[in-house]
ZANUDREN-476923 format. One record per atom (N, C-alpha, C, O, CB): residue number from 0; residue in three letters; atom name; x, y, z. Coordinates in nm, 2 decimals. Glycine has a CB too. Example, Ala and Ser with C-alpha at 12.3 -4.5 7.8 and 13.67 -1.06 7.14 Angstrom:
2
> seq, type, atom, xx, yy, zz
> 0, Ala, N, 1.32, -0.57, 0.78
> 0, Ala, CA, 1.23, -0.45, 0.78
> 0, Ala, C, 1.32, -0.33, 0.78
> 0, Ala, O, 1.42, -0.33, 0.85
> 0, Ala, CB, 1.13, -0.45, 0.90
> 1, Ser, N, 1.28, -0.22, 0.71
> 1, Ser, CA, 1.37, -0.11, 0.71
> 1, Ser, C, 1.29, 0.00, 0.79
> 1, Ser, O, 1.34, 0.11, 0.80
> 1, Ser, CB, 1.41, -0.06, 0.57
END
This chain:
67
> seq, type, atom, xx, yy, zz
> 0, Met, N, 9.67, 10.79, 12.00
> 0, Met, CA, 9.75, 10.93, 12.01
> 0, Met, C, 9.65, 11.04, 11.98
> 0, Met, O, 9.57, 11.01, 11.89
> 0, Met, CB, 9.88, 10.95, 11.91
> 1, Ala, N, 9.64, 11.14, 12.03
> 1, Ala, CA, 9.61, 11.27, 11.99
> 1, Ala, C, 9.58, 11.33, 11.85
> 1, Ala, O, 9.69, 11.33, 11.79
> 1, Ala, CB, 9.70, 11.34, 12.04
> 2, Ser, N, 9.47, 11.38, 11.77
> 2, Ser, CA, 9.54, 11.44, 11.66
> 2, Ser, C, 9.62, 11.52, 11.67
> 2, Ser, O, 9.60, 11.62, 11.74
> 2, Ser, CB, 9.48, 11.48, 11.59
> 3, Thr, N, 9.75, 11.52, 11.59
> 3, Thr, CA, 9.85, 11.63, 11.55
> 3, Thr, C, 9.83, 11.65, 11.44
> 3, Thr, O, 9.77, 11.57, 11.37
> 3, Thr, CB, 9.98, 11.62, 11.58
> 4, Ser, N, 9.90, 11.76, 11.38
> 4, Ser, CA, 9.90, 11.83, 11.21
> 4, Ser, C, 10.01, 11.75, 11.17
> 4, Ser, O, 10.11, 11.74, 11.24
> 4, Ser, CB, 9.94, 12.01, 11.18
> 5, Pro, N, 10.00, 11.69, 11.02
> 5, Pro, CA, 10.09, 11.61, 10.94
> 5, Pro, C, 10.21, 11.63, 11.02
> 5, Pro, O, 10.25, 11.54, 11.10
> 5, Pro, CB, 10.11, 11.68, 10.78
> 6, Ala, N, 10.27, 11.76, 11.00
> 6, Ala, CA, 10.41, 11.79, 11.03
> 6, Ala, C, 10.46, 11.72, 11.16
> 6, Ala, O, 10.58, 11.69, 11.16
> 6, Ala, CB, 10.43, 11.93, 11.05
> 7, Glu, N, 10.39, 11.69, 11.26
> 7, Glu, CA, 10.40, 11.66, 11.42
> 7, Glu, C, 10.40, 11.49, 11.39
> 7, Glu, O, 10.47, 11.42, 11.46
> 7, Glu, CB, 10.23, 11.73, 11.54
> 8, Arg, N, 10.33, 11.44, 11.29
> 8, Arg, CA, 10.29, 11.32, 11.32
> 8, Arg, C, 10.48, 11.21, 11.29
> 8, Arg, O, 10.56, 11.22, 11.20
> 8, Arg, CB, 10.12, 11.29, 11.20
> 9, Pro, N, 10.46, 11.12, 11.42
> 9, Pro, CA, 10.60, 11.01, 11.40
> 9, Pro, C, 10.58, 10.95, 11.22
> 9, Pro, O, 10.48, 10.95, 11.16
> 9, Pro, CB, 10.57, 10.83, 11.54
> 10, Val, N, 10.70, 10.92, 11.17
> 10, Val, CA, 10.72, 10.89, 11.07
> 10, Val, C, 10.81, 10.73, 11.10
> 10, Val, O, 10.89, 10.72, 11.19
> 10, Val, CB, 10.78, 11.01, 10.98
> 11, Thr, N, 10.78, 10.63, 11.03
> 11, Thr, CA, 10.82, 10.50, 11.07
> 11, Thr, C, 10.84, 10.40, 10.96
> 11, Thr, O, 10.75, 10.35, 10.90
> 11, Thr, CB, 10.72, 10.46, 11.16
> 12, Ile, N, 10.96, 10.36, 10.94
> 12, Ile, CA, 10.96, 10.28, 10.85
> 12, Ile, C, 10.97, 10.15, 10.88
> 12, Ile, O, 11.06, 10.10, 10.95
> 12, Ile, CB, 11.04, 10.32, 10.77
> 13, Val, N, 10.85, 10.06, 10.82
> 13, Val, CA, 10.92, 9.92, 10.87
> 13, Val, C, 10.91, 9.83, 10.74
> 13, Val, O, 10.84, 9.84, 10.64
> 13, Val, CB, 10.82, 9.85, 11.02
> 14, Thr, N, 11.01, 9.74, 10.77
> 14, Thr, CA, 11.03, 9.62, 10.65
> 14, Thr, C, 10.95, 9.52, 10.64
> 14, Thr, O, 10.86, 9.49, 10.72
> 14, Thr, CB, 11.15, 9.54, 10.66
> 15, Gly, N, 10.97, 9.47, 10.55
> 15, Gly, CA, 10.88, 9.33, 10.53
> 15, Gly, C, 10.75, 9.35, 10.53
> 15, Gly, O, 10.68, 9.25, 10.54
> 15, Gly, CB, 10.90, 9.23, 10.65
> 16, Ala, N, 10.69, 9.47, 10.50
> 16, Ala, CA, 10.59, 9.52, 10.52
> 16, Ala, C, 10.49, 9.46, 10.44
> 16, Ala, O, 10.42, 9.55, 10.40
> 16, Ala, CB, 10.60, 9.64, 10.51
> 17, Ala, N, 10.45, 9.36, 10.39
> 17, Ala, CA, 10.37, 9.32, 10.26
> 17, Ala, C, 10.31, 9.20, 10.30
> 17, Ala, O, 10.23, 9.15, 10.23
> 17, Ala, CB, 10.45, 9.30, 10.12
> 18, Ser, N, 10.34, 9.15, 10.42
> 18, Ser, CA, 10.25, 9.01, 10.51
> 18, Ser, C, 10.31, 8.97, 10.62
> 18, Ser, O, 10.43, 8.98, 10.63
> 18, Ser, CB, 10.24, 8.85, 10.43
> 19, Gly, N, 10.23, 8.92, 10.72
> 19, Gly, CA, 10.29, 8.89, 10.84
> 19, Gly, C, 10.27, 8.99, 10.95
> 19, Gly, O, 10.16, 9.04, 10.96
> 19, Gly, CB, 10.44, 8.86, 10.81
> 20, Ile, N, 10.36, 9.03, 11.02
> 20, Ile, CA, 10.42, 9.07, 11.12
> 20, Ile, C, 10.41, 9.23, 11.05
> 20, Ile, O, 10.33, 9.32, 11.07
> 20, Ile, CB, 10.56, 9.00, 11.16
> 21, Gly, N, 10.53, 9.22, 10.97
> 21, Gly, CA, 10.52, 9.35, 10.90
> 21, Gly, C, 10.40, 9.45, 10.85
> 21, Gly, O, 10.41, 9.57, 10.87
> 21, Gly, CB, 10.57, 9.32, 10.79
> 22, Arg, N, 10.30, 9.40, 10.79
> 22, Arg, CA, 10.15, 9.44, 10.75
> 22, Arg, C, 10.11, 9.45, 10.83
> 22, Arg, O, 10.04, 9.55, 10.81
> 22, Arg, CB, 10.06, 9.37, 10.68
> 23, Ala, N, 10.08, 9.42, 10.97
> 23, Ala, CA, 9.98, 9.41, 11.11
> 23, Ala, C, 10.06, 9.51, 11.16
> 23, Ala, O, 10.01, 9.57, 11.25
> 23, Ala, CB, 9.96, 9.27, 11.23
> 24, Thr, N, 10.17, 9.55, 11.13
> 24, Thr, CA, 10.24, 9.66, 11.21
> 24, Thr, C, 10.27, 9.79, 11.14
> 24, Thr, O, 10.33, 9.89, 11.19
> 24, Thr, CB, 10.37, 9.61, 11.24
> 25, Val, N, 10.22, 9.77, 11.03
> 25, Val, CA, 10.21, 9.91, 10.91
> 25, Val, C, 10.05, 9.96, 10.93
> 25, Val, O, 10.01, 10.08, 10.92
> 25, Val, CB, 10.23, 9.84, 10.71
> 26, Glu, N, 9.96, 9.84, 10.95
> 26, Glu, CA, 9.83, 9.93, 10.98
> 26, Glu, C, 9.79, 9.94, 11.17
> 26, Glu, O, 9.69, 9.98, 11.22
> 26, Glu, CB, 9.67, 9.84, 10.88
> 27, Leu, N, 9.88, 9.89, 11.23
> 27, Leu, CA, 9.85, 9.98, 11.35
> 27, Leu, C, 9.93, 10.11, 11.36
> 27, Leu, O, 9.89, 10.20, 11.44
> 27, Leu, CB, 9.88, 9.91, 11.47
> 28, Leu, N, 10.03, 10.13, 11.31
> 28, Leu, CA, 10.06, 10.25, 11.28
> 28, Leu, C, 9.98, 10.32, 11.23
> 28, Leu, O, 9.95, 10.43, 11.28
> 28, Leu, CB, 10.15, 10.26, 11.21
> 29, Ala, N, 9.92, 10.26, 11.11
> 29, Ala, CA, 9.87, 10.42, 11.04
> 29, Ala, C, 9.72, 10.41, 11.09
> 29, Ala, O, 9.66, 10.51, 11.05
> 29, Ala, CB, 9.87, 10.43, 10.83
> 30, Ala, N, 9.64, 10.32, 11.17
> 30, Ala, CA, 9.54, 10.32, 11.29
> 30, Ala, C, 9.60, 10.43, 11.42
> 30, Ala, O, 9.52, 10.49, 11.49
> 30, Ala, CB, 9.54, 10.15, 11.35
> 31, Arg, N, 9.75, 10.44, 11.42
> 31, Arg, CA, 9.73, 10.54, 11.55
> 31, Arg, C, 9.80, 10.65, 11.50
> 31, Arg, O, 9.89, 10.69, 11.58
> 31, Arg, CB, 9.79, 10.50, 11.70
> 32, Asp, N, 9.80, 10.74, 11.34
> 32, Asp, CA, 9.82, 10.79, 11.32
> 32, Asp, C, 9.93, 10.87, 11.25
> 32, Asp, O, 9.93, 10.99, 11.22
> 32, Asp, CB, 9.78, 10.79, 11.37
> 33, His, N, 10.05, 10.76, 11.24
> 33, His, CA, 10.22, 10.76, 11.22
> 33, His, C, 10.18, 10.78, 11.05
> 33, His, O, 10.08, 10.73, 11.00
> 33, His, CB, 10.34, 10.57, 11.27
> 34, His, N, 10.25, 10.84, 11.01
> 34, His, CA, 10.35, 10.85, 10.84
> 34, His, C, 10.36, 10.73, 10.84
> 34, His, O, 10.31, 10.70, 10.95
> 34, His, CB, 10.51, 10.93, 10.82
> 35, Val, N, 10.39, 10.62, 10.79
> 35, Val, CA, 10.41, 10.53, 10.77
> 35, Val, C, 10.47, 10.52, 10.60
> 35, Val, O, 10.40, 10.53, 10.50
> 35, Val, CB, 10.30, 10.47, 10.82
> 36, Val, N, 10.62, 10.50, 10.59
> 36, Val, CA, 10.69, 10.42, 10.48
> 36, Val, C, 10.70, 10.19, 10.48
> 36, Val, O, 10.79, 10.13, 10.54
> 36, Val, CB, 10.86, 10.51, 10.50
> 37, Ala, N, 10.63, 10.16, 10.43
> 37, Ala, CA, 10.64, 10.01, 10.36
> 37, Ala, C, 10.70, 9.94, 10.30
> 37, Ala, O, 10.65, 9.93, 10.19
> 37, Ala, CB, 10.59, 9.99, 10.32
> 38, Val, N, 10.81, 9.87, 10.33
> 38, Val, CA, 10.91, 9.88, 10.22
> 38, Val, C, 10.92, 9.74, 10.26
> 38, Val, O, 10.93, 9.70, 10.38
> 38, Val, CB, 11.05, 10.00, 10.21
> 39, Asp, N, 10.92, 9.66, 10.11
> 39, Asp, CA, 10.91, 9.50, 10.09
> 39, Asp, C, 10.98, 9.44, 9.97
> 39, Asp, O, 11.05, 9.52, 9.90
> 39, Asp, CB, 10.76, 9.45, 10.06
> 40, Leu, N, 10.98, 9.35, 9.95
> 40, Leu, CA, 11.09, 9.28, 9.83
> 40, Leu, C, 11.01, 9.27, 9.70
> 40, Leu, O, 11.02, 9.28, 9.58
> 40, Leu, CB, 11.17, 9.11, 9.88
> 41, Ala, N, 10.89, 9.21, 9.82
> 41, Ala, CA, 10.77, 9.11, 9.72
> 41, Ala, C, 10.71, 9.28, 9.60
> 41, Ala, O, 10.70, 9.39, 9.67
> 41, Ala, CB, 10.56, 9.02, 9.89
> 42, Pro, N, 10.70, 9.28, 9.53
> 42, Pro, CA, 10.64, 9.41, 9.47
> 42, Pro, C, 10.46, 9.36, 9.54
> 42, Pro, O, 10.38, 9.46, 9.55
> 42, Pro, CB, 10.66, 9.41, 9.25
> 43, Glu, N, 10.42, 9.27, 9.57
> 43, Glu, CA, 10.26, 9.25, 9.63
> 43, Glu, C, 10.28, 9.41, 9.71
> 43, Glu, O, 10.19, 9.49, 9.71
> 43, Glu, CB, 10.23, 9.08, 9.77
> 44, Val, N, 10.38, 9.43, 9.76
> 44, Val, CA, 10.34, 9.57, 9.87
> 44, Val, C, 10.27, 9.67, 9.82
> 44, Val, O, 10.18, 9.72, 9.89
> 44, Val, CB, 10.45, 9.65, 9.94
> 45, Met, N, 10.29, 9.72, 9.71
> 45, Met, CA, 10.24, 9.80, 9.62
> 45, Met, C, 10.05, 9.82, 9.65
> 45, Met, O, 9.98, 9.92, 9.68
> 45, Met, CB, 10.27, 9.73, 9.46
> 46, Ala, N, 10.02, 9.65, 9.63
> 46, Ala, CA, 9.85, 9.66, 9.59
> 46, Ala, C, 9.80, 9.60, 9.76
> 46, Ala, O, 9.69, 9.55, 9.78
> 46, Ala, CB, 9.78, 9.51, 9.40
> 47, Val, N, 9.90, 9.61, 9.87
> 47, Val, CA, 9.87, 9.54, 9.99
> 47, Val, C, 9.84, 9.67, 10.04
> 47, Val, O, 9.78, 9.65, 10.15
> 47, Val, CB, 9.99, 9.44, 10.07
> 48, Phe, N, 9.85, 9.77, 10.02
> 48, Phe, CA, 9.82, 9.88, 10.08
> 48, Phe, C, 9.82, 10.03, 9.99
> 48, Phe, O, 9.89, 10.13, 10.00
> 48, Phe, CB, 9.92, 9.88, 10.20
> 49, Glu, N, 9.69, 9.99, 9.89
> 49, Glu, CA, 9.67, 10.08, 9.80
> 49, Glu, C, 9.52, 10.15, 9.85
> 49, Glu, O, 9.46, 10.25, 9.80
> 49, Glu, CB, 9.69, 10.02, 9.66
> 50, Thr, N, 9.49, 10.07, 9.95
> 50, Thr, CA, 9.36, 10.11, 9.97
> 50, Thr, C, 9.40, 10.18, 10.09
> 50, Thr, O, 9.31, 10.12, 10.17
> 50, Thr, CB, 9.25, 10.00, 9.98
> 51, Phe, N, 9.44, 10.22, 10.14
> 51, Phe, CA, 9.48, 10.31, 10.26
> 51, Phe, C, 9.49, 10.47, 10.21
> 51, Phe, O, 9.59, 10.48, 10.14
> 51, Phe, CB, 9.63, 10.25, 10.31
> 52, Thr, N, 9.43, 10.58, 10.21
> 52, Thr, CA, 9.42, 10.69, 10.15
> 52, Thr, C, 9.52, 10.74, 10.19
> 52, Thr, O, 9.59, 10.77, 10.09
> 52, Thr, CB, 9.33, 10.76, 10.17
> 53, Thr, N, 9.59, 10.78, 10.34
> 53, Thr, CA, 9.65, 10.86, 10.39
> 53, Thr, C, 9.76, 10.78, 10.46
> 53, Thr, O, 9.75, 10.66, 10.47
> 53, Thr, CB, 9.57, 10.94, 10.46
> 54, Gly, N, 9.87, 10.84, 10.49
> 54, Gly, CA, 9.99, 10.82, 10.57
> 54, Gly, C, 10.04, 10.69, 10.55
> 54, Gly, O, 10.14, 10.66, 10.62
> 54, Gly, CB, 9.97, 10.84, 10.71
> 55, Val, N, 10.00, 10.58, 10.44
> 55, Val, CA, 10.12, 10.48, 10.38
> 55, Val, C, 10.15, 10.55, 10.24
> 55, Val, O, 10.07, 10.60, 10.17
> 55, Val, CB, 10.06, 10.29, 10.36
> 56, Val, N, 10.29, 10.53, 10.20
> 56, Val, CA, 10.37, 10.45, 10.09
> 56, Val, C, 10.43, 10.39, 10.13
> 56, Val, O, 10.50, 10.38, 10.24
> 56, Val, CB, 10.43, 10.51, 10.01
> 57, Ala, N, 10.41, 10.31, 10.01
> 57, Ala, CA, 10.47, 10.16, 10.04
> 57, Ala, C, 10.58, 10.17, 9.90
> 57, Ala, O, 10.55, 10.20, 9.78
> 57, Ala, CB, 10.32, 10.01, 10.02
> 58, Leu, N, 10.70, 10.14, 9.95
> 58, Leu, CA, 10.82, 10.09, 9.79
> 58, Leu, C, 10.86, 9.95, 9.83
> 58, Leu, O, 10.86, 9.88, 9.93
> 58, Leu, CB, 11.00, 10.21, 9.77
> 59, Thr, N, 10.91, 9.93, 9.69
> 59, Thr, CA, 10.98, 9.80, 9.66
> 59, Thr, C, 11.07, 9.83, 9.68
> 59, Thr, O, 11.08, 9.95, 9.66
> 59, Thr, CB, 10.98, 9.72, 9.56
> 60, Gly, N, 11.17, 9.77, 9.73
> 60, Gly, CA, 11.33, 9.76, 9.76
> 60, Gly, C, 11.36, 9.68, 9.85
> 60, Gly, O, 11.27, 9.63, 9.93
> 60, Gly, CB, 11.39, 9.89, 9.79
> 61, Asp, N, 11.48, 9.65, 9.87
> 61, Asp, CA, 11.60, 9.50, 9.95
> 61, Asp, C, 11.67, 9.65, 10.03
> 61, Asp, O, 11.73, 9.74, 9.96
> 61, Asp, CB, 11.78, 9.34, 9.79
> 62, Val, N, 11.64, 9.66, 10.14
> 62, Val, CA, 11.70, 9.75, 10.22
> 62, Val, C, 11.83, 9.67, 10.32
> 62, Val, O, 11.86, 9.70, 10.44
> 62, Val, CB, 11.57, 9.82, 10.31
> 63, Thr, N, 11.89, 9.58, 10.24
> 63, Thr, CA, 11.95, 9.49, 10.29
> 63, Thr, C, 12.12, 9.55, 10.16
> 63, Thr, O, 12.24, 9.55, 10.20
> 63, Thr, CB, 11.84, 9.31, 10.28
> 64, Asp, N, 12.10, 9.58, 10.05
> 64, Asp, CA, 12.15, 9.63, 9.97
> 64, Asp, C, 12.22, 9.73, 9.99
> 64, Asp, O, 12.16, 9.84, 9.99
> 64, Asp, CB, 12.08, 9.65, 9.90
> 65, Glu, N, 12.39, 9.74, 10.01
> 65, Glu, CA, 12.47, 9.83, 10.07
> 65, Glu, C, 12.48, 9.94, 9.94
> 65, Glu, O, 12.53, 10.05, 9.98
> 65, Glu, CB, 12.61, 9.74, 10.13
> 66, Ala, N, 12.45, 9.94, 9.82
> 66, Ala, CA, 12.52, 10.03, 9.69
> 66, Ala, C, 12.42, 10.13, 9.67
> 66, Ala, O, 12.45, 10.22, 9.58
> 66, Ala, CB, 12.55, 9.94, 9.53
END
């Protein structure tokens, strides 16, 4: 993807982001210049992505909770 202004970059939410396919997806999308919201039940999600300096926001949460 060509470099774009921050307002033009795609925003993607990835659930299950702390490991496996979710983690790989976050890494790929961040490398492709997406803004990524990485969500996982595991508190480790914060530590997994703290080395990313831009483009990734890590949140702990349960997206299945309807409340």
